[in-house]
SEKE-439688 format. One record per residue (C-alpha): residue number from 1; x, y, z. Coordinates in steps of 0.02 Angstrom, whole numbers, m for minus. Layout:
+-----+--------+--------+--------+
: seq :     xx :     yy :     zz :
+-----+--------+--------+--------+
: NUM :      X :      Y :      Z :
...
+-----+--------+--------+--------+
! end
This chain:
+-----+--------+--------+--------+
: seq :     xx :     yy :     zz :
+-----+--------+--------+--------+
:   1 :      6 :     m3 :      2 :
:   2 :     61 :    163 :    m22 :
:   3 :     54 :    222 :    145 :
:   4 :    102 :     46 :    210 :
:   5 :    m60 :     34 :    296 :
:   6 :   m168 :   m107 :    259 :
:   7 :   m312 :   m203 :    345 :
:   8 :   m302 :   m392 :    416 :
:   9 :   m444 :   m515 :    458 :
:  10 :   m435 :   m687 :    509 :
:  11 :   m544 :   m762 :    365 :
:  12 :   m509 :   m689 :    197 :
:  13 :   m684 :   m759 :    150 :
:  14 :   m787 :   m706 :    294 :
:  15 :   m776 :   m527 :    342 :
:  16 :   m814 :   m505 :    518 :
:  17 :   m891 :   m338 :    547 :
:  18 :   m901 :   m348 :    735 :
:  19 :   m710 :   m316 :    759 :
:  20 :   m591 :   m227 :    670 :
:  21 :   m399 :   m221 :    646 :
:  22 :   m288 :    m77 :    591 :
:  23 :   m113 :   m122 :    557 :
:  24 :    m14 :     37 :    563 :
:  25 :    180 :     10 :    469 :
:  26 :    308 :    141 :    539 :
:  27 :    482 :    115 :    458 :
:  28 :    480 :    m75 :    435 :
:  29 :    399 :   m102 :    608 :
:  30 :    199 :   m159 :    617 :
:  31 :     97 :    m97 :    750 :
:  32 :    m69 :   m174 :    778 :
:  33 :   m215 :    m87 :    865 :
:  34 :   m385 :   m154 :    881 :
:  35 :   m555 :    m51 :    891 :
:  36 :   m709 :   m122 :    936 :
:  37 :   m867 :    m59 :    832 :
:  38 :   m924 :    111 :    868 :
:  39 :   m773 :    156 :    944 :
:  40 :   m709 :    334 :    871 :
:  41 :   m535 :    342 :    821 :
:  42 :   m433 :    496 :    886 :
:  43 :   m305 :    548 :    782 :
:  44 :   m169 :    605 :    883 :
:  45 :   m100 :    776 :    802 :
:  46 :    103 :    770 :    792 :
:  47 :    187 :    926 :    755 :
:  48 :    321 :    921 :    627 :
:  49 :    480 :   1006 :    644 :
:  50 :    606 :   1047 :    517 :
:  51 :    764 :   1079 :    565 :
:  52 :    869 :   1214 :    451 :
:  53 :    993 :   1113 :    353 :
:  54 :   1135 :   1173 :    223 :
:  55 :   1061 :   1208 :     50 :
:  56 :   1178 :   1075 :      1 :
:  57 :   1066 :    939 :    101 :
:  58 :    918 :   1002 :     m8 :
:  59 :   1010 :    982 :   m194 :
:  60 :    936 :    841 :   m299 :
:  61 :   1042 :    697 :   m294 :
:  62 :   1129 :    676 :   m479 :
:  63 :   1180 :    495 :   m531 :
:  64 :   1284 :    489 :   m672 :
:  65 :   1213 :    359 :   m818 :
:  66 :   1308 :    214 :   m834 :
:  67 :   1306 :    136 :  m1003 :
:  68 :   1256 :    m48 :  m1031 :
:  69 :   1370 :   m107 :  m1214 :
:  70 :   1268 :   m279 :  m1185 :
:  71 :   1079 :   m211 :  m1189 :
:  72 :   1050 :   m154 :  m1405 :
:  73 :    891 :    m79 :  m1339 :
:  74 :    979 :     29 :  m1220 :
:  75 :   1120 :     88 :  m1359 :
:  76 :    989 :    132 :  m1482 :
:  77 :    879 :    236 :  m1344 :
:  78 :   1015 :    333 :  m1288 :
:  79 :   1069 :    388 :  m1463 :
:  80 :    879 :    431 :  m1497 :
:  81 :    894 :    554 :  m1337 :
:  82 :   1055 :    621 :  m1369 :
:  83 :    990 :    661 :  m1552 :
:  84 :    825 :    745 :  m1485 :
:  85 :    935 :    830 :  m1363 :
:  86 :   1054 :    910 :  m1507 :
:  87 :    863 :    956 :  m1604 :
:  88 :    810 :   1049 :  m1486 :
:  89 :    960 :   1145 :  m1431 :
:  90 :    971 :   1202 :  m1616 :
:  91 :    793 :   1247 :  m1628 :
:  92 :    813 :   1360 :  m1470 :
:  93 :    961 :   1444 :  m1539 :
:  94 :    880 :   1480 :  m1719 :
:  95 :    729 :   1567 :  m1626 :
:  96 :    843 :   1676 :  m1541 :
:  97 :    958 :   1711 :  m1662 :
:  98 :    969 :   1918 :  m1696 :
:  99 :   1028 :   1939 :  m1876 :
: 100 :   1061 :   2104 :  m1862 :
: 101 :   1157 :   2101 :  m1707 :
: 102 :   1267 :   1936 :  m1787 :
: 103 :   1313 :   2058 :  m1944 :
: 104 :   1352 :   2218 :  m1832 :
: 105 :   1470 :   2123 :  m1692 :
: 106 :   1501 :   1957 :  m1723 :
: 107 :   1510 :   1913 :  m1908 :
: 108 :   1691 :   1910 :  m1969 :
: 109 :   1769 :   2014 :  m2139 :
: 110 :   1776 :   1837 :  m2206 :
: 111 :   1599 :   1801 :  m2171 :
: 112 :   1560 :   1966 :  m2217 :
: 113 :   1647 :   1961 :  m2393 :
: 114 :   1572 :   1784 :  m2439 :
: 115 :   1396 :   1848 :  m2372 :
: 116 :   1409 :   1991 :  m2501 :
: 117 :   1449 :   1863 :  m2648 :
: 118 :   1286 :   1773 :  m2620 :
: 119 :   1142 :   1786 :  m2756 :
: 120 :   1032 :   1848 :  m2628 :
: 121 :   1146 :   2026 :  m2574 :
: 122 :   1191 :   2037 :  m2761 :
: 123 :    992 :   2062 :  m2809 :
: 124 :    979 :   2174 :  m2675 :
: 125 :   1116 :   2287 :  m2737 :
: 126 :   1041 :   2282 :  m2887 :
: 127 :    866 :   2332 :  m2858 :
: 128 :    952 :   2469 :  m2741 :
: 129 :   1058 :   2543 :  m2870 :
: 130 :    906 :   2533 :  m2976 :
: 131 :    806 :   2664 :  m2862 :
: 132 :    946 :   2781 :  m2830 :
: 133 :    922 :   2958 :  m2932 :
: 134 :   1068 :   3019 :  m3015 :
: 135 :   1075 :   3183 :  m3103 :
: 136 :   1050 :   3114 :  m3248 :
: 137 :    869 :   3054 :  m3200 :
: 138 :    827 :   3236 :  m3160 :
: 139 :    896 :   3341 :  m3282 :
: 140 :    769 :   3461 :  m3361 :
: 141 :    635 :   3409 :  m3224 :
: 142 :    558 :   3545 :  m3105 :
: 143 :    600 :   3433 :  m2963 :
: 144 :    485 :   3542 :  m2835 :
: 145 :    327 :   3532 :  m2958 :
: 146 :    343 :   3342 :  m2948 :
: 147 :    372 :   3328 :  m2782 :
: 148 :    201 :   3435 :  m2756 :
: 149 :    116 :   3304 :  m2860 :
: 150 :    180 :   3158 :  m2760 :
: 151 :     83 :   3115 :  m2600 :
: 152 :    189 :   3119 :  m2436 :
: 153 :    158 :   2955 :  m2357 :
: 154 :    139 :   3047 :  m2167 :
: 155 :     69 :   3219 :  m2206 :
: 156 :    m44 :   3162 :  m2372 :
: 157 :    m74 :   2987 :  m2364 :
: 158 :   m223 :   2903 :  m2259 :
: 159 :   m160 :   2771 :  m2103 :
: 160 :   m152 :   2605 :  m2189 :
: 161 :   m283 :   2510 :  m2083 :
: 162 :   m280 :   2324 :  m2076 :
: 163 :   m394 :   2215 :  m2162 :
: 164 :   m534 :   2119 :  m2094 :
: 165 :   m470 :   1940 :  m2037 :
: 166 :   m283 :   2021 :  m2030 :
: 167 :   m182 :   2004 :  m1877 :
: 168 :   m147 :   2187 :  m1803 :
: 169 :     14 :   2164 :  m1695 :
: 170 :    m10 :   2333 :  m1630 :
: 171 :   m161 :   2316 :  m1558 :
: 172 :   m121 :   2155 :  m1483 :
: 173 :     30 :   2210 :  m1404 :
: 174 :    m13 :   2370 :  m1345 :
: 175 :   m208 :   2389 :  m1353 :
: 176 :   m183 :   2537 :  m1485 :
: 177 :   m331 :   2513 :  m1625 :
: 178 :   m328 :   2574 :  m1799 :
: 179 :   m457 :   2698 :  m1757 :
: 180 :   m338 :   2769 :  m1625 :
: 181 :   m201 :   2778 :  m1762 :
: 182 :   m324 :   2867 :  m1882 :
: 183 :   m366 :   2996 :  m1753 :
: 184 :   m181 :   3026 :  m1702 :
: 185 :   m134 :   3033 :  m1900 :
: 186 :   m276 :   3158 :  m1922 :
: 187 :   m210 :   3272 :  m1779 :
: 188 :    m32 :   3263 :  m1854 :
: 189 :    m89 :   3321 :  m2026 :
: 190 :   m201 :   3450 :  m1945 :
: 191 :    m39 :   3505 :  m1846 :
: 192 :     64 :   3523 :  m2002 :
: 193 :    m75 :   3619 :  m2103 :
: 194 :    m53 :   3753 :  m1946 :
: 195 :    123 :   3751 :  m1963 :
: 196 :    126 :   3792 :  m2149 :
: 197 :     27 :   3949 :  m2109 :
: 198 :     82 :   4116 :  m2081 :
: 199 :    132 :   4149 :  m1903 :
: 200 :    m17 :   4224 :  m1816 :
: 201 :     97 :   4332 :  m1663 :
: 202 :    221 :   4434 :  m1755 :
: 203 :    224 :   4542 :  m1635 :
: 204 :    274 :   4446 :  m1476 :
: 205 :    416 :   4363 :  m1601 :
: 206 :    484 :   4540 :  m1629 :
: 207 :    496 :   4569 :  m1452 :
: 208 :    576 :   4407 :  m1395 :
: 209 :    694 :   4357 :  m1543 :
: 210 :    731 :   4523 :  m1630 :
: 211 :    908 :   4566 :  m1675 :
: 212 :    930 :   4747 :  m1611 :
: 213 :   1110 :   4761 :  m1712 :
: 214 :   1013 :   4732 :  m1884 :
: 215 :    955 :   4924 :  m1850 :
: 216 :   1053 :   5063 :  m1892 :
: 217 :   1083 :   5212 :  m1780 :
: 218 :    961 :   5322 :  m1864 :
: 219 :    817 :   5205 :  m1829 :
: 220 :    860 :   5162 :  m1666 :
: 221 :    867 :   5360 :  m1629 :
: 222 :    689 :   5360 :  m1718 :
: 223 :    606 :   5237 :  m1596 :
: 224 :    695 :   5329 :  m1456 :
: 225 :    624 :   5493 :  m1514 :
: 226 :    447 :   5396 :  m1548 :
: 227 :    421 :   5310 :  m1366 :
: 228 :    488 :   5480 :  m1295 :
: 229 :    334 :   5575 :  m1391 :
: 230 :    210 :   5425 :  m1343 :
: 231 :    268 :   5452 :  m1143 :
: 232 :    160 :   5305 :  m1096 :
: 233 :     23 :   5198 :  m1143 :
: 234 :    m73 :   5048 :  m1091 :
: 235 :     14 :   4927 :  m1180 :
: 236 :    209 :   4898 :  m1240 :
: 237 :    233 :   5002 :  m1374 :
: 238 :    412 :   4951 :  m1409 :
: 239 :    371 :   4784 :  m1517 :
: 240 :    236 :   4855 :  m1607 :
: 241 :    350 :   5000 :  m1657 :
: 242 :    464 :   4861 :  m1725 :
: 243 :    331 :   4782 :  m1809 :
: 244 :    272 :   4938 :  m1905 :
: 245 :    457 :   4936 :  m1984 :
: 246 :    393 :   4831 :  m2107 :
: 247 :    237 :   4949 :  m2136 :
: 248 :    206 :   5120 :  m2210 :
: 249 :    106 :   5204 :  m2064 :
: 250 :     29 :   5334 :  m2185 :
: 251 :    m53 :   5221 :  m2289 :
: 252 :   m113 :   5095 :  m2136 :
: 253 :   m209 :   5258 :  m2072 :
: 254 :   m294 :   5319 :  m2235 :
: 255 :   m312 :   5133 :  m2271 :
: 256 :   m403 :   5115 :  m2085 :
: 257 :   m521 :   5277 :  m2145 :
: 258 :   m559 :   5201 :  m2309 :
: 259 :   m616 :   5031 :  m2225 :
: 260 :   m731 :   5134 :  m2075 :
: 261 :   m763 :   5309 :  m2114 :
: 262 :   m870 :   5330 :  m1964 :
: 263 :   m747 :   5256 :  m1840 :
: 264 :   m579 :   5225 :  m1910 :
: 265 :   m469 :   5106 :  m1786 :
: 266 :   m310 :   5209 :  m1761 :
: 267 :   m203 :   5143 :  m1647 :
: 268 :    m90 :   5255 :  m1508 :
: 269 :     83 :   5218 :  m1570 :
: 270 :     53 :   5271 :  m1759 :
: 271 :     40 :   5462 :  m1760 :
: 272 :    198 :   5479 :  m1649 :
: 273 :    293 :   5381 :  m1777 :
: 274 :    233 :   5526 :  m1895 :
: 275 :    316 :   5650 :  m1794 :
: 276 :    473 :   5581 :  m1788 :
: 277 :    512 :   5457 :  m1923 :
: 278 :    595 :   5549 :  m2049 :
: 279 :    519 :   5427 :  m2198 :
: 280 :    360 :   5531 :  m2137 :
: 281 :    444 :   5705 :  m2171 :
: 282 :    330 :   5741 :  m2324 :
: 283 :    164 :   5710 :  m2214 :
: 284 :    242 :   5837 :  m2084 :
: 285 :    283 :   5951 :  m2214 :
: 286 :     92 :   5937 :  m2286 :
: 287 :     30 :   5958 :  m2087 :
: 288 :    m59 :   5789 :  m2099 :
: 289 :   m179 :   5876 :  m2237 :
: 290 :   m235 :   5727 :  m2334 :
: 291 :   m381 :   5701 :  m2448 :
: 292 :   m515 :   5583 :  m2492 :
: 293 :   m434 :   5542 :  m2639 :
: 294 :   m293 :   5488 :  m2552 :
: 295 :   m398 :   5402 :  m2438 :
: 296 :   m478 :   5307 :  m2589 :
: 297 :   m307 :   5265 :  m2649 :
: 298 :   m252 :   5185 :  m2502 :
: 299 :   m194 :   5006 :  m2526 :
: 300 :   m307 :   4922 :  m2401 :
: 301 :   m222 :   4748 :  m2426 :
: 302 :    m81 :   4819 :  m2331 :
: 303 :   m186 :   4838 :  m2178 :
: 304 :   m258 :   4656 :  m2208 :
: 305 :    m65 :   4603 :  m2181 :
: 306 :    m53 :   4704 :  m2038 :
: 307 :   m196 :   4637 :  m1934 :
: 308 :   m163 :   4456 :  m1993 :
: 309 :     15 :   4471 :  m1908 :
: 310 :    m75 :   4453 :  m1755 :
: 311 :   m209 :   4346 :  m1777 :
: 312 :   m353 :   4436 :  m1865 :
: 313 :   m431 :   4354 :  m2029 :
: 314 :   m497 :   4516 :  m2066 :
: 315 :   m502 :   4696 :  m2011 :
: 316 :   m608 :   4713 :  m1858 :
: 317 :   m752 :   4840 :  m1838 :
: 318 :   m793 :   4939 :  m1683 :
: 319 :   m936 :   5037 :  m1633 :
: 320 :   m912 :   5226 :  m1630 :
: 321 :   m927 :   5204 :  m1438 :
: 322 :   m757 :   5120 :  m1428 :
: 323 :   m651 :   5232 :  m1525 :
: 324 :   m615 :   5429 :  m1534 :
: 325 :   m775 :   5482 :  m1613 :
: 326 :   m921 :   5470 :  m1503 :
: 327 :  m1099 :   5506 :  m1546 :
: 328 :  m1219 :   5507 :  m1415 :
: 329 :  m1351 :   5443 :  m1550 :
: 330 :  m1237 :   5294 :  m1558 :
: 331 :  m1219 :   5265 :  m1369 :
: 332 :  m1313 :   5131 :  m1279 :
: 333 :  m1388 :   5148 :  m1117 :
: 334 :  m1258 :   5079 :  m1012 :
: 335 :  m1115 :   5196 :  m1085 :
: 336 :  m1249 :   5355 :  m1073 :
: 337 :  m1242 :   5315 :   m898 :
: 338 :  m1069 :   5301 :   m868 :
: 339 :  m1028 :   5452 :   m971 :
: 340 :  m1146 :   5551 :   m849 :
: 341 :  m1052 :   5459 :   m703 :
: 342 :   m895 :   5528 :   m767 :
: 343 :   m957 :   5707 :   m775 :
: 344 :  m1039 :   5694 :   m617 :
: 345 :   m881 :   5639 :   m541 :
: 346 :   m793 :   5773 :   m613 :
: 347 :   m901 :   5900 :   m546 :
: 348 :   m896 :   5844 :   m347 :
: 349 :   m732 :   5788 :   m327 :
: 350 :   m576 :   5884 :   m356 :
: 351 :   m406 :   5789 :   m319 :
: 352 :   m328 :   5960 :   m289 :
: 353 :   m429 :   5955 :   m118 :
: 354 :   m336 :   5816 :    m59 :
: 355 :   m153 :   5893 :    m89 :
: 356 :   m207 :   6049 :     38 :
: 357 :   m120 :   6023 :    205 :
: 358 :   m224 :   6140 :    339 :
: 359 :    m62 :   6119 :    451 :
: 360 :     65 :   6175 :    318 :
: 361 :    144 :   6331 :    349 :
: 362 :    132 :   6382 :    171 :
: 363 :    m69 :   6370 :    179 :
: 364 :   m122 :   6516 :    121 :
: 365 :   m312 :   6625 :    177 :
: 366 :   m369 :   6597 :    m13 :
: 367 :   m376 :   6409 :     32 :
: 368 :   m473 :   6415 :    181 :
: 369 :   m659 :   6390 :    139 :
: 370 :   m705 :   6499 :    296 :
: 371 :   m604 :   6645 :    220 :
: 372 :   m692 :   6800 :    131 :
: 373 :   m544 :   6781 :      8 :
: 374 :   m563 :   6584 :    m19 :
: 375 :   m553 :   6523 :   m202 :
: 376 :   m580 :   6349 :   m253 :
: 377 :   m423 :   6248 :   m324 :
: 378 :   m422 :   6221 :   m522 :
: 379 :   m487 :   6055 :   m563 :
: 380 :   m333 :   5951 :   m663 :
: 381 :   m479 :   5902 :   m785 :
: 382 :   m581 :   6058 :   m815 :
: 383 :   m507 :   6190 :   m928 :
: 384 :   m462 :   6356 :   m833 :
: 385 :   m575 :   6508 :   m869 :
: 386 :   m460 :   6580 :   m961 :
: 387 :   m442 :   6440 :  m1090 :
: 388 :   m625 :   6424 :  m1101 :
: 389 :   m634 :   6598 :  m1144 :
: 390 :   m518 :   6603 :  m1277 :
: 391 :   m586 :   6439 :  m1348 :
: 392 :   m785 :   6518 :  m1363 :
: 393 :   m692 :   6687 :  m1442 :
: 394 :   m605 :   6578 :  m1563 :
: 395 :   m757 :   6476 :  m1603 :
: 396 :   m859 :   6621 :  m1619 :
: 397 :   m743 :   6699 :  m1740 :
: 398 :   m743 :   6567 :  m1860 :
: 399 :   m938 :   6543 :  m1862 :
: 400 :   m944 :   6726 :  m1897 :
: 401 :  m1070 :   6861 :  m1857 :
: 402 :  m1196 :   6821 :  m1986 :
: 403 :  m1273 :   6665 :  m1941 :
: 404 :  m1445 :   6575 :  m1966 :
: 405 :  m1542 :   6520 :  m1793 :
: 406 :  m1489 :   6339 :  m1826 :
: 407 :  m1317 :   6366 :  m1820 :
: 408 :  m1343 :   6495 :  m1655 :
: 409 :  m1441 :   6362 :  m1560 :
: 410 :  m1266 :   6257 :  m1625 :
: 411 :  m1157 :   6377 :  m1571 :
: 412 :  m1242 :   6404 :  m1389 :
: 413 :  m1245 :   6231 :  m1355 :
: 414 :  m1045 :   6201 :  m1386 :
: 415 :  m1027 :   6344 :  m1247 :
: 416 :  m1084 :   6515 :  m1208 :
: 417 :  m1049 :   6654 :  m1081 :
: 418 :  m1150 :   6664 :   m943 :
: 419 :  m1133 :   6820 :   m833 :
: 420 :  m1208 :   6816 :   m642 :
: 421 :  m1235 :   6959 :   m514 :
: 422 :  m1146 :   6915 :   m357 :
: 423 :  m1239 :   6985 :   m208 :
: 424 :  m1200 :   6984 :    m17 :
: 425 :  m1375 :   6942 :     53 :
: 426 :  m1329 :   7012 :    239 :
: 427 :  m1501 :   6925 :    338 :
: 428 :  m1431 :   6760 :    252 :
: 429 :  m1241 :   6763 :    308 :
: 430 :  m1332 :   6800 :    494 :
: 431 :  m1460 :   6657 :    521 :
: 432 :  m1395 :   6536 :    406 :
: 433 :  m1373 :   6356 :    492 :
: 434 :  m1383 :   6224 :    378 :
: 435 :  m1372 :   6166 :    171 :
: 436 :  m1494 :   6027 :    157 :
: 437 :  m1469 :   5921 :    m22 :
: 438 :  m1611 :   5823 :    m99 :
: 439 :  m1510 :   5684 :   m231 :
: 440 :  m1639 :   5607 :   m320 :
: 441 :  m1682 :   5535 :   m493 :
: 442 :  m1763 :   5647 :   m667 :
: 443 :  m1917 :   5563 :   m621 :
: 444 :  m2078 :   5682 :   m600 :
: 445 :  m2126 :   5582 :   m460 :
: 446 :  m1958 :   5611 :   m362 :
: 447 :  m1965 :   5803 :   m417 :
: 448 :  m2122 :   5822 :   m354 :
: 449 :  m2067 :   5763 :   m184 :
: 450 :  m1910 :   5861 :   m174 :
: 451 :  m2019 :   6029 :   m207 :
: 452 :  m2131 :   5992 :    m61 :
: 453 :  m1971 :   5962 :     49 :
: 454 :  m1908 :   6139 :    m14 :
: 455 :  m2070 :   6224 :     26 :
: 456 :  m2084 :   6141 :    187 :
: 457 :  m1921 :   6188 :    247 :
: 458 :  m1937 :   6364 :    185 :
: 459 :  m2101 :   6375 :    291 :
: 460 :  m2000 :   6324 :    442 :
: 461 :  m1841 :   6387 :    422 :
: 462 :  m1841 :   6516 :    293 :
: 463 :  m1664 :   6578 :    257 :
: 464 :  m1586 :   6465 :    401 :
: 465 :  m1581 :   6318 :    275 :
: 466 :  m1528 :   6330 :     92 :
: 467 :  m1636 :   6186 :     14 :
: 468 :  m1540 :   6114 :   m148 :
: 469 :  m1616 :   6010 :   m269 :
: 470 :  m1476 :   5882 :   m360 :
: 471 :  m1546 :   5785 :   m514 :
: 472 :  m1454 :   5624 :   m553 :
: 473 :  m1466 :   5607 :   m721 :
: 474 :  m1386 :   5451 :   m746 :
: 475 :  m1496 :   5354 :   m619 :
: 476 :  m1623 :   5243 :   m656 :
: 477 :  m1788 :   5197 :   m550 :
: 478 :  m1707 :   5028 :   m494 :
: 479 :  m1563 :   5106 :   m416 :
: 480 :  m1685 :   5173 :   m282 :
: 481 :  m1593 :   5335 :   m292 :
: 482 :  m1670 :   5466 :   m165 :
: 483 :  m1567 :   5538 :    m12 :
: 484 :  m1587 :   5693 :     97 :
: 485 :  m1416 :   5760 :    172 :
: 486 :  m1389 :   5908 :    297 :
: 487 :  m1236 :   5982 :    307 :
: 488 :  m1240 :   6090 :    465 :
: 489 :  m1122 :   6063 :    634 :
: 490 :  m1105 :   5891 :    568 :
: 491 :  m1142 :   5812 :    413 :
: 492 :  m1292 :   5693 :    433 :
: 493 :  m1396 :   5569 :    312 :
: 494 :  m1574 :   5607 :    347 :
: 495 :  m1664 :   5482 :    215 :
: 496 :  m1599 :   5365 :    106 :
: 497 :  m1710 :   5252 :    m14 :
: 498 :  m1564 :   5152 :    m54 :
: 499 :  m1525 :   5091 :    106 :
: 500 :  m1697 :   5068 :    152 :
: 501 :  m1739 :   4960 :      9 :
: 502 :  m1562 :   4854 :     47 :
: 503 :  m1595 :   4830 :    239 :
: 504 :  m1427 :   4897 :    271 :
: 505 :  m1367 :   4876 :    447 :
: 506 :  m1386 :   5024 :    556 :
: 507 :  m1519 :   5119 :    454 :
: 508 :  m1681 :   5122 :    521 :
: 509 :  m1778 :   5247 :    419 :
: 510 :  m1919 :   5208 :    294 :
: 511 :  m1902 :   5187 :    116 :
: 512 :  m2047 :   5302 :     42 :
: 513 :  m2041 :   5493 :     84 :
: 514 :  m2220 :   5540 :    116 :
: 515 :  m2312 :   5690 :    219 :
: 516 :  m2261 :   5606 :    371 :
: 517 :  m2084 :   5561 :    344 :
: 518 :  m2080 :   5757 :    281 :
: 519 :  m2123 :   5811 :    443 :
: 520 :  m2004 :   5692 :    524 :
: 521 :  m1877 :   5776 :    434 :
: 522 :  m1922 :   5961 :    494 :
: 523 :  m1918 :   5896 :    660 :
: 524 :  m1745 :   5819 :    620 :
: 525 :  m1665 :   5970 :    549 :
: 526 :  m1736 :   6086 :    690 :
: 527 :  m1624 :   5993 :    806 :
: 528 :  m1469 :   5970 :    709 :
: 529 :  m1459 :   6161 :    683 :
: 530 :  m1515 :   6214 :    852 :
: 531 :  m1376 :   6257 :    995 :
: 532 :  m1418 :   6094 :   1086 :
: 533 :  m1344 :   6006 :    924 :
: 534 :  m1202 :   6122 :    932 :
: 535 :  m1134 :   6097 :   1096 :
: 536 :  m1178 :   5919 :   1126 :
: 537 :  m1080 :   5777 :   1086 :
: 538 :  m1107 :   5618 :   1002 :
: 539 :  m1056 :   5446 :   1049 :
: 540 :  m1039 :   5374 :    864 :
: 541 :   m986 :   5479 :    739 :
: 542 :  m1076 :   5358 :    604 :
: 543 :  m1232 :   5460 :    552 :
: 544 :  m1319 :   5298 :    537 :
: 545 :  m1343 :   5292 :    721 :
: 546 :  m1445 :   5441 :    706 :
+-----+--------+--------+--------+
! end
């Protein structure tokens, strides 16, 4: 038996079910154990412990084969086995044979010379020579035109897909399908087409890799003078000046007018070139007085090339409001509001006030707003009175005295002189206590409320309170603009429709200004212009607390 265990019984013909003998054989010795019927056999758990032996103890023992010359069958079988082993070794060598590596590194010169003399290599050499082009083959041929006719394998021919049933080793080894290769091929062809196109950002290329040594001293001096004339701009003018060296700026300006007479796009760096470059000296001598015939004869294709150099496929158009030519009829609502807002900022804020230091030793009496000799500082964005008078006089001289009614309206619209008589009201100077400002929209409902407030304040305070209504022409109804401010001993916000509509923290006033609110305002003004308010102290400076 495989484990040396077998069952014994007293009689082979008669199997006794009552008694059962189990014979265990271990290392050649027999141990008999008898179990009665129904008794369970308990297996003893034996823990096997292996001692660490040297590696050589685990090595498989090799026995040298001894030839038996007297047995003809043995000799024949040995010869067949040796032949089979040699055949398998040769097959393994043939499968792993690297022909290229053998030719490059292991083939001797003699073997190489002998290999070149084979019929196969002679045929390869003949085929190679037949495919070579010589000067005689291309003599009298326009090579470039011929190459244009022949398709390029990489750039023109489609990707060669596998036929149905053909093994696709690329997909088998890497998982890349024919569709993936077609997409890659199409992307490659598209990239090559884009590379053939003209560079779209020549302006940046001029700045990054420009060879300044290629310019003569005169051109460098002209560029420096032009940059000094520009002074400052919102973009880097230097790279644009280098880009413009390849163009005629005079023609660019005339072509821009030709393209769009109502709103030509004239770059900021163009005109300074006309003032400083020697090539435009003729335009300066002519005082830049171009005619419409010159505009019509301008080469507009040069302007197209100019824009193509930085990404435009055509000359762009702009709305008149986005250029130096502004017409109120062309402005949309947002542009009109922004223009009104800018004009309002000019009226209410003078940055020169921030330059006044009341602690400065050079502070003059004319700078003090409480002085009788006070003079408001000149606004930097508003022309002086003298300049305005000179402009109006020159404008009136150009129009002449004999003008029609329409021209007279236009003249007064552009500007006119208004004379005011300044009077000194002694009673007003004596009793004046505050300036009440009502800021509202141009809506009739707001103006009616402002008129009620003016009449009510005049009824109770007379000349003690001067009421002024300021109309915010750029404000809309949805802006909720209706505010009332009092400038007296302090500056207080008495009413704000905007803050009430947005639930501004700290503001507890109501949104509408009805009759009850007007009466409340009267009582607030009465207290704020009183001596009690003048000599009292406030715990908080924020007007919202009141």
